[in-house]
Steps between C-alpha positions, in 0.01 A plus 500: 500500500643152555623294206383141501711198419284433194571850367873454553495169312295656220739793462799267513347282228445810285861604559629158394280494192612849402867400526448173314329684215773762455673497165844341494775670301816302433789723404873461459796732522759497224798699383877506527709416806506769773204687353336471841235231450530340844528840668183614324301197613637529853398866506157415356438237768639719778310818415174310439548350850501138383832394657489308827668674794734208576610485135568874501695475825709216357587705192594804710737291712652315203879517498490536122256790493649692208311829509623816666159551664332298776382224267600337172163434336645247255564258788125461547483301176856370457456188710794284390826532691690536172267783395560689822874451494545595133241777496317359197181308439563142378177305533144615439350629825121492524323733744131541576326810629159662482344844520138602539459488122697200376716197583850470354760233435842648418776309325830670583727379221878530460654755265839336453548356152605163646154457655284606205329160513370584848358826371312308229363265767359786705353675196334189358190536721491880536222734386722808515872574501669785685815576300755679719723754327800644682463871426875550525577229239201497266380199299763226523519180288351292782213750530430448131528121535259483793250727326519284188452179702202658678339568163575145383333363812178680415522782755312784331512754786828660606603754762831674438622608844784747451690451825765700686343833416660630822842455335375700200387781732140420396544665159193480278692512171710195597183302570332611178805396297491145643122486463528576128768231453295236682178581315688464171623157615149393605358616167757286315380200706133572434418596860270800534397482868803677651513725807819681600551608862800688645595350838771468761466157660759583765338830602142385441409764239184410302498139623214511750496870584517788252839669484539860608817520290323448166199736486527491123382134496119481517446131419425221748756374750603137453266337756206709384562390142531133600169525687314650204663367181265273301605136516524377143508124459459309172139395454452125481377466144622143468328177585596257773868428559567236769854352499497168684761487776404173673267208444339407835406134537460421872289193420339319208183710527653846462706664226553872523722748321668763718634830371464876492253663263707700251211657309125515461227385738425132560158373615360150549345385176737703280642325195879463507760355265831343597808604306697352340272192476192693382264286711188678626295475816306715747589627845324289761608689815740763631656396831698699756606441858192694615259299285338519157494821296248628250774655288876562492683787334856609426768440768276269705653162592240226473447134415273410209318176439366415155195307385711270280822305545742665260877482461633797697824538694738761642598754237178463300241776496120524511368775274177630349425302179368817334806708588811280514856635537761489228663158476838498330857374509640811330432861599648846555571622854660792677776374727670672792819299551610500863797267524876558475534214248403638156177386336583335168300388200491126436567413864244284680320653800212397725192716445274517806154625404228486769528144639650361177869449421630434150835519324556786259759705317525837331492471123594865456547825688292745299647802676634627830382828654765768540415615852644849440300576184223235531566415136541143366845374413647174370635245749648150476453424872357669808699615801364545850214757516463514122144533368426346162236357269576137421348221293459196724433136412397231752495121470142487632218749450417759763165675545532877525333837456645841426655641817288817468190280538620260767813539713499138614456314172697766312827458691761232554837440663817380325713257704847367426456119513863439603503730803125558560600866513247776453725753675861549611423570868677238718274250674484588871472251791152634577390438140620139530311462828183634342543269200535198731234623739718461810822612669813281498578296812731232640374184671785317673402131497794341683276399790250316276680414172230248409251787471698693237371321190141488619508863605644604163218324318225647721637855479533464124137387472400797716651738245836574661819517295695254712820299470653242735878540521739247657858537614640314199300692239638756260519760780831498686364652820185602683584863430528438125174303499309775673652783294424336165148386577403810693589705193258284302231538768491131603407326821808288578477172692860448611664186637859495627579276799849651524370858520700687764342727760666801334364407157153455650516849652609644164208326334253621761635854484468511121144361498380712792136434588480254208715237670347178633708234677306178543707435813341802667146395417290270712393282210268201529657161442272421207641636173166617362419695817851647508466621141165663580664680793781630279250612233324712760830661598601593143154627399590862595765489226226542239457838333151628404456520121610830347331670203712442189664777303557465132646767279288517187663505160276617223 
């Protein structure tokens, strides 16, 4: 029997709808360094047949393939050159895959103590945490720290994957010993939904397929458990929470408030109150790129218009009048300190909460958590990776809820105002490029020096970080000019009539494809037309916007 085109389209539509309606489970890996987190995820992706063939071939041929077998599964997720060379995970690596039952987003987080902040970033949006335990080493301090942070971040479902069972000769008593220790830890943290699975990520035991080496284990393998575990998310029992990120005013007839819904459901006609002003109004419309909406719920990015003109700006919040958040300048908070410079009481910091920034300082450190015993202890300051309960005071009120009720309004970030530091990881050239929105470049303007000033202004107005540099400026040579401004991610407009041919070649070699000599371009005589031509040439320097990553501090 022949299948018609209509039937094919119908079946394809059903297939798409089925996949779109699959549940999404976000989970993170955590644990100490070398517990095998990246290897586990690589094995999970490989054995579930969700790795592209070209990616797999690239990993197999990698000159830094570290495994003794045909493939090092950790290289599937360790994407940074530094990660591959050092054999450790540094940044959070996100991977997506799907099975017939469920869709997954994995956050592969680093285990090294230096990168604890990155682990907290990956765990901040997770529904479940897979805590890796090296069966040959047991529960290490970093394992305890990551488990504690997972509980602080509201993750109520844990999987303890006891790895490297092959090195323990698959002994049941060794697994049961570690299972008892981890369940005791989880009980101390108030986590009851715990599943312990003995695995070997390297050999593939109990990851996707059941192990023949451990007939004594009758529970689910890891993928089976991830497909079936109930997804527990905090119920939204709060009213509307809408932090205002931008006020949109394209003309005198429109005033909208853009932001991401942080709680509740918003509908046209709903009563809302602005904090801190206390002014009230009603929602007139909910606008998106695709048109008007009948309602907006948590995590949706929308623009709201109100029936009344009220005083509302970036950092303010629209809330339900009947269920407002706490508004205070003094409160208790749990802090995970992630910087090498100690956190001190009485010192002024910037507190970033939703879209609002205020100054604040710790009045007192109530106690620090001893990560080995999980018991409180006295502390005068906090060192990197310390977890503590502090009493915080801000110079302006913030609007917050308990973290257990709302992850967005219940969390904030502490920033050093002198260094803008929230971490000790060095700023990379790529990070600077992403901040600026473009790659660095050199425009040699010797052929048209009169264009330099005009071009600098136009590029600046177009959003480029640009600087015109002349021979007699504070740079002693073309090489110095390029080196300094390239490091800062700038577009350099350089003028030097005495530039030698050798210096020009050095400059061109250093800039590579991002070198433009106006002498080589067939520019129109008119300045305005010439500038437009140059703008078109530098447009490929732009970088598409990247999703931001912020480590959350509770």
